[in-house]
C-alpha positions in Angstrom: 0.0 0.0 0.0 1.3 3.4 -1.0 0.4 6.1 1.5 2.0 9.5 1.1 1.2 12.5 3.3 1.3 16.0 2.0 1.4 19.0 4.3 1.2 22.6 3.1 1.2 25.4 5.7 1.0 29.1 5.1 2.1 31.2 8.0 1.7 34.9 8.5 2.0 37.6 11.1 0.6 41.1 11.0 1.6 43.6 13.7 1.0 47.2 14.1 0.9 49.9 16.7 1.4 53.6 17.3 1.9 56.3 19.9 0.9 59.9 20.4 2.6 62.5 22.5 1.7 66.1 23.4 3.5 68.6 25.5 3.9 72.3 26.5 7.0 74.1 27.8 7.4 77.6 29.1 10.8 79.3 29.2 11.8 82.5 31.1 14.9 84.6 30.8 15.7 86.9 33.7 18.3 89.5 34.4 21.1 88.3 36.7 21.2 91.7 38.5 17.5 92.6 39.0 15.9 89.1 38.5 13.3 90.8 36.4 11.9 88.9 33.5 13.6 89.9 30.2 11.5 87.7 28.0 9.6 84.4 27.9 8.2 82.0 25.3 6.1 78.9 25.1 6.7 75.9 23.0 4.3 73.1 22.2 4.9 69.8 20.6 2.6 67.2 19.1 3.8 64.0 17.7 2.2 60.8 16.4 3.9 57.6 15.3 2.6 54.6 13.5 4.4 51.4 12.7 3.7 47.9 11.5 5.0 44.9 9.6 3.9 41.8 7.8 5.8 38.6 7.9 5.0 35.3 6.2 6.3 31.9 5.2 5.4 28.8 3.4 6.1 25.3 4.6 5.7 22.2 2.4 6.4 18.7 3.6 5.8 15.3 2.0 6.4 11.8 3.2 7.8 9.0 1.0 7.1 5.3 1.2 10.1 3.1 1.8 9.9 1.8 -1.8 10.0 5.4 -3.2 13.0 6.4 -1.0 14.9 3.4 -2.2 14.0 3.9 -5.8 14.9 7.6 -5.9 18.1 7.3 -3.9 16.6 8.8 -0.8 17.1 5.9 1.5 17.6 6.7 5.2 20.1 4.5 6.9 20.2 4.5 10.7 23.1 3.0 12.6 23.7 2.3 16.2 
């Protein structure tokens, strides 16, 4: 009896994500003598990041009967 097994697997991974960041900053410049404020300014930031990837693979396996392995030169010899 000739019984071969064929296995075909398709593997994939999809990954994604992101981040968001907001912030404010206030800066003052003062006189070293009088400690009075000379000037000031505000800064604001806003950032958004997205990322992701796709990965995949294919796996194919097949078994051979003993007769097929011997006929095609694929004999497996185990020794102790």
